[in-house]
VEXDREN-2710 file (C-alpha; in Angstrom, 1 decimal):
% VEXDREN-2710
k/r/px/py/pz
1/MET/17.8/3.3/-26.3
2/ASN/19.0/0.7/-28.8
3/ASN/18.1/-3.5/-28.3
4/ARG/21.2/-4.7/-27.1
5/LYS/21.4/-1.7/-24.1
6/ARG/17.4/-2.0/-23.0
7/ASN/18.0/-6.2/-22.8
8/VAL/21.4/-5.8/-20.6
9/LEU/19.2/-2.8/-18.4
10/LEU/16.2/-5.6/-18.5
11/THR/18.7/-8.8/-17.6
12/ALA/19.8/-6.6/-14.9
13/GLN/17.0/-5.1/-13.3
14/ARG/16.0/-9.3/-13.4
15/LEU/18.9/-10.3/-11.5
16/PHE/18.5/-7.7/-8.8
17/ILE/15.0/-8.8/-8.4
18/GLU/16.0/-12.5/-8.1
19/LYS/19.4/-12.1/-6.1
20/GLY/19.2/-9.1/-4.2
21/TYR/20.8/-6.0/-5.3
22/ILE/23.9/-6.3/-3.1
23/SER/24.1/-10.1/-4.2
24/THR/24.2/-9.3/-8.1
25/SER/27.8/-8.6/-9.4
26/VAL/28.6/-7.4/-12.5
27/GLN/29.6/-10.2/-13.9
28/ASP/26.2/-12.1/-12.6
29/ILE/25.0/-9.4/-15.3
30/ILE/27.3/-10.0/-18.0
31/ASP/27.1/-14.0/-17.7
32/GLU/23.0/-13.4/-18.1
33/ALA/23.5/-11.0/-20.5
34/LYS/25.5/-13.2/-22.7
35/ILE/27.8/-9.9/-23.6
36/SER/31.4/-8.9/-23.1
37/LYS/33.4/-7.1/-20.1
38/GLY/34.2/-4.4/-21.9
39/THR/30.5/-4.0/-23.7
40/PHE/28.5/-3.8/-20.4
41/TYR/31.6/-1.0/-19.3
42/ASN/31.0/0.8/-22.9
43/TYR/26.9/1.5/-21.7
44/PHE/27.1/2.1/-17.5
45/SER/30.6/2.8/-15.5
46/SER/29.2/0.7/-12.6
47/LYS/26.5/-1.7/-10.8
48/ASN/25.0/1.8/-9.8
49/GLU/24.7/3.5/-12.9
50/CYS/22.8/0.4/-14.0
51/VAL/20.5/0.7/-11.1
52/ILE/20.3/4.2/-12.3
53/ALA/19.8/4.0/-15.3
54/ILE/16.7/1.3/-15.2
55/ILE/15.4/4.1/-12.3
56/GLU/15.6/7.0/-14.8
57/ASP/14.1/5.6/-17.8
58/ALA/10.9/4.6/-15.8
59/LYS/11.3/8.3/-14.4
60/GLU/10.9/9.7/-18.3
61/GLU/8.3/7.4/-19.4
62/VAL/5.9/8.4/-16.5
63/GLU/7.2/12.2/-17.3
64/LEU/6.1/11.9/-20.8
65/LYS/3.1/10.0/-20.9
66/ARG/1.6/12.7/-17.9
67/ARG/2.7/15.2/-20.5
68/LYS/0.9/13.6/-22.8
69/LEU/-2.2/13.0/-21.3
70/LEU/-1.9/17.1/-20.1
71/LEU/-2.1/17.8/-24.1
72/GLN/-5.7/16.5/-24.4
73/LEU/-7.8/18.0/-22.1
74/ASP/-7.7/20.9/-19.3
75/ILE/-5.4/21.1/-16.4
76/SER/-8.3/20.9/-13.6
77/GLU/-10.0/17.6/-15.3
78/LYS/-10.3/15.0/-12.3
79/ASP/-10.3/12.6/-14.7
80/MET/-7.2/13.4/-16.2
81/PHE/-5.4/14.1/-13.2
82/ILE/-5.9/10.6/-11.8
83/GLU/-4.8/8.9/-15.2
84/GLN/-2.0/10.7/-15.1
85/LEU/-1.3/10.0/-11.5
86/SER/-2.3/6.0/-12.3
87/VAL/0.4/6.3/-15.1
88/ARG/3.7/6.1/-12.6
89/LEU/1.9/3.0/-10.2
90/GLU/1.1/1.5/-13.4
91/VAL/4.9/1.8/-15.3
92/TYR/6.2/1.0/-11.7
93/ARG/4.6/-2.5/-11.7
94/GLU/5.0/-3.0/-15.6
95/ARG/8.6/-2.7/-14.5
96/ASN/8.8/-4.2/-11.5
97/LEU/10.3/-1.4/-10.1
98/ILE/9.2/-1.9/-5.9
99/PRO/11.4/-4.9/-5.3
100/ILE/14.6/-2.7/-6.5
101/PHE/13.2/0.5/-4.1
102/ILE/13.2/-1.9/-1.2
103/ALA/16.7/-3.4/-2.1
104/ILE/17.7/0.3/-2.0
105/PHE/16.6/1.1/1.0
106/HIS/18.6/-1.3/2.8
107/THR/22.0/-0.4/0.9
108/ARG/24.4/1.4/2.2
109/GLU/24.7/3.1/-1.0
110/SER/24.4/6.7/-0.5
111/GLU/24.6/7.8/-4.3
112/LEU/21.3/5.3/-4.7
113/ARG/19.7/6.3/-1.7
114/ASP/19.5/10.3/-2.5
115/LEU/18.3/9.3/-6.0
116/VAL/15.1/7.6/-4.3
117/LYS/14.5/10.4/-1.9
118/ILE/14.5/12.8/-4.5
119/GLY/12.9/11.3/-6.7
120/HIS/10.4/10.5/-3.9
121/GLU/10.0/14.5/-3.0
122/ASP/9.9/15.6/-6.9
123/GLU/6.4/13.4/-6.8
124/ILE/5.2/15.2/-3.8
125/PHE/6.5/18.5/-5.4
126/TRP/4.3/17.4/-8.6
127/LEU/1.5/16.4/-6.9
128/SER/1.0/19.4/-4.1
129/LYS/0.9/21.6/-7.5
130/ARG/-1.5/19.3/-9.9
131/LEU/-3.8/19.6/-6.3
132/VAL/-3.6/23.1/-6.7
133/ASP/-4.4/22.6/-10.2
134/ILE/-7.8/20.8/-9.4
135/PHE/-8.9/22.4/-6.5
136/GLY/-7.7/25.9/-6.3
137/GLU/-5.3/28.5/-4.9
138/GLN/-7.2/28.5/-1.7
139/THR/-5.8/24.9/-1.1
140/LYS/-2.2/25.7/-2.4
141/GLU/-1.1/25.9/1.5
142/VAL/-1.9/22.3/2.2
143/SER/-1.3/21.0/-1.0
144/VAL/1.5/19.4/0.0
145/ASP/0.5/17.3/3.4
146/CYS/-2.5/16.4/1.0
147/ALA/-0.5/15.0/-1.2
148/ILE/1.6/13.4/1.1
149/LEU/-1.5/11.6/2.7
150/MET/-2.5/10.4/-1.1
151/LEU/0.7/8.9/-1.2
152/GLY/1.0/7.4/2.2
153/MET/-2.5/5.9/1.7
154/ILE/-1.6/4.7/-1.8
155/GLN/1.4/2.5/-0.4
156/GLN/-0.5/1.7/2.5
157/ILE/-3.5/0.3/0.2
158/GLN/-1.2/-1.6/-2.3
159/HIS/0.5/-3.2/0.3
160/PRO/0.6/-6.8/0.2
161/TRP/-1.1/-7.5/4.0
162/THR/-3.9/-4.7/2.8
163/ALA/-4.6/-5.7/-0.8
164/LYS/-4.4/-9.5/-0.6
165/SER/-5.9/-11.4/-3.5
166/LYS/-8.7/-8.3/-4.3
167/GLY/-7.7/-7.7/-7.5
168/ILE/-7.7/-3.5/-7.1
169/THR/-6.3/-1.9/-10.1
170/GLU/-4.3/1.4/-9.9
171/LYS/-7.1/3.2/-11.1
172/GLN/-9.4/2.1/-8.8
173/LEU/-6.7/2.8/-6.2
174/VAL/-6.3/6.3/-6.7
175/GLN/-10.2/6.6/-7.6
176/PHE/-10.4/6.0/-3.8
177/VAL/-8.0/8.1/-2.6
178/MET/-8.8/10.9/-4.8
179/ARG/-12.3/10.9/-3.2
180/ARG/-11.0/10.5/0.4
181/ILE/-8.6/14.0/-0.4
182/GLU/-11.3/15.7/-2.2
183/SER/-13.7/14.9/1.0
184/LEU/-10.7/16.7/3.2
185/ILE/-9.0/19.0/1.7
186/TYR/-11.4/22.3/1.6
187/ASP/-11.8/21.3/5.2
188/MET/-7.5/21.5/5.7
189/ALA/-7.8/25.0/3.9
190/ASN/-10.9/26.8/5.6
191/GLU/-8.9/25.8/9.2
192/LYS/-5.5/26.4/8.1
193/ASP/-4.7/22.7/9.0
194/SER/-1.1/22.0/7.7
195/LEU/1.3/19.9/9.5
196/VAL/4.5/20.1/7.1
197/ASP/6.9/22.3/5.6
198/ALA/6.0/23.0/2.3
199/ARG/9.0/25.2/1.4
200/TYR/11.6/22.0/2.0
201/TYR/9.7/20.3/-1.1
202/GLU/10.4/23.4/-3.5
203/LYS/14.0/24.1/-2.0
204/HIS/15.4/21.7/-4.3
205/ILE/13.5/22.8/-7.3
206/ASP/14.9/27.1/-8.5
207/GLU/12.3/28.0/-11.9
208/ALA/12.8/31.0/-10.7
209/HIS/15.7/31.9/-13.3
210/ILE/14.4/29.9/-16.1
211/THR/13.1/32.2/-18.8
212/LYS/12.3/31.8/-22.0
213/GLU/15.3/34.2/-22.9
214/LEU/17.5/32.1/-21.3
215/VAL/16.3/28.5/-22.6
216/LEU/16.2/30.2/-26.2
217/GLN/20.1/30.8/-25.9
218/GLN/20.7/27.2/-24.5
219/LEU/19.0/26.1/-27.9
220/LYS/21.4/27.9/-29.7
221/ASP/24.3/27.4/-27.7
222/LEU/23.4/23.2/-28.4
223/TYR/22.8/23.8/-31.9
224/GLU/25.8/26.5/-33.3
225/GLN/28.3/24.4/-31.1
226/ASN/27.6/20.5/-32.1
227/LYS/25.8/21.1/-35.7
228/GLU/28.5/19.7/-37.4
229/GLU/28.2/16.4/-35.7
230/LEU/24.3/16.4/-35.3
231/GLN/22.7/13.4/-37.1
232/THR/19.9/15.0/-39.7
233/ASN/16.9/14.1/-37.0
234/GLU/18.7/16.0/-34.4
235/LEU/19.7/18.7/-36.2
236/GLN/16.0/19.1/-37.5
237/LEU/14.1/19.0/-34.0
238/LEU/16.8/21.7/-33.0
239/GLU/16.0/24.0/-35.8
240/PHE/12.1/23.4/-35.3
241/VAL/11.8/24.9/-31.7
242/LEU/14.7/27.4/-32.1
243/ASP/12.5/28.6/-35.0
244/GLU/8.9/28.3/-32.7
245/PHE/10.7/29.5/-29.7
246/ASN/11.5/32.6/-31.4
247/LEU/7.9/33.4/-32.1
248/GLU/6.1/36.6/-30.8
249/HIS/3.5/33.6/-29.5
250/PRO/5.0/30.1/-29.6
251/ARG/2.4/27.6/-30.1
252/LYS/2.1/25.5/-26.5
253/PHE/0.6/22.6/-27.9
254/LEU/3.2/22.0/-30.9
255/LEU/5.9/22.5/-29.2
256/ALA/4.7/20.2/-26.5
257/THR/4.6/17.8/-28.8
258/VAL/7.5/17.5/-30.0
259/MET/8.6/18.1/-27.2
260/GLN/7.4/14.4/-26.8
261/THR/10.3/12.5/-29.2
262/PHE/13.0/15.7/-27.7
263/SER/14.7/13.0/-25.5
264/THR/14.5/9.9/-27.9
265/VAL/15.6/11.1/-30.2
266/PHE/19.1/12.1/-28.4
267/LYS/19.1/9.4/-26.8
268/GLU/22.4/7.7/-28.1
269/SER/24.3/10.7/-28.4
270/SER/27.0/12.1/-26.7
271/LEU/24.9/14.8/-25.9
272/TYR/22.6/12.9/-24.1
273/PRO/23.2/14.5/-21.0
274/GLN/23.2/18.3/-22.0
275/SER/19.9/17.6/-24.2
276/LYS/17.9/16.3/-21.1
277/ALA/18.7/19.2/-18.9
278/LEU/17.9/21.3/-21.8
279/SER/14.8/19.3/-22.4
280/THR/13.9/20.0/-18.8
281/ASN/14.1/23.4/-18.8
282/LEU/12.1/23.6/-22.4
283/TRP/9.4/22.1/-20.3
284/LYS/9.0/24.6/-17.8
285/VAL/8.9/27.6/-20.3
286/ILE/6.0/25.5/-22.4
287/ASP/4.5/25.3/-19.0
288/SER/4.6/28.9/-18.3
289/ILE/3.2/29.7/-22.0
290/SER/-0.6/30.7/-21.6
END
C-alpha cells in the first residue's frame, strides 16, 4: 500500500472515531486528507469500501504476525500460542479499531456487519483449532466452547468498567485467560460438556477441496495469463513458489518464509484480489506439509 493511500485510510479511521462512522462523509475524508475527489474514488468506490480496507489491512497484519511466530516454535508451544493470541489485541489497540467495530455494530450497513461477523467466526475457528494443537485431539469436541469462553473473558476483562486503570497488558490478560481455560478444558472433554454446535463455525470454511494440485494449477494460471504485465519482483516470486511446489517434497519453512511477502508484493497490483485468494489457498497447502 503506497503512502498516500495509507494516509487516506489513517485520516478516515481518525474521523470515524472522532465523528462516528455514520456522521463522517466522503467529503470530510477528502477535505481532511487534502486530496481530490478523483483520488479518493481511485482508491475506494465508497465509504464502506474504505472502512473495509481498514479492517482487512489489520486482519492481514494479524495473520502474517501469527504465522511468523509459528515459524519459530513448535505448534504445541503454549507460550507461542499466547503470543499469537496477544497479537490481535495489540494490533487492534495500536490501530484503535474497537470504536470502529462498535460504530459498525450500531449501523444498518449489512455489508459491514457481515464483515465483522465473519471475522468473529474466523477467529473462533482459528482459536478452536489452535486449542486442539495445544491440548490434544481429545479436546476437539469442546474446543469451540473453550474458544468462545476465551474470547468472552478477554472482552469482559478488557471492558473499561472492569479494567479501569490497572494497566493490564495484552499478554498478561491472555496468560490469565489461558490458565483458566487450561483448568477447564480437560474436565469439559472428559465429561463431554459441550454447549455450542461446532459445525456452525466450520460450515463457512471449506478446506477439503484445496489440494496441492489445485493450488499449483492456480499458480500456473496466474503466471501464464499475466506474465507479460507482471513486474520483475512479481514474476520472480511466482516462479520461486512454482518451482518449490513442483518439488516432490516442498520445503515448508522456506515457503512459509517467502509467503510472508506474497500479499505485500501484489498490494498495488490489479491482480491483488486474485493473488489474495490464491495466498489463502497456498497457506492451507503449506500448513498441510509435514
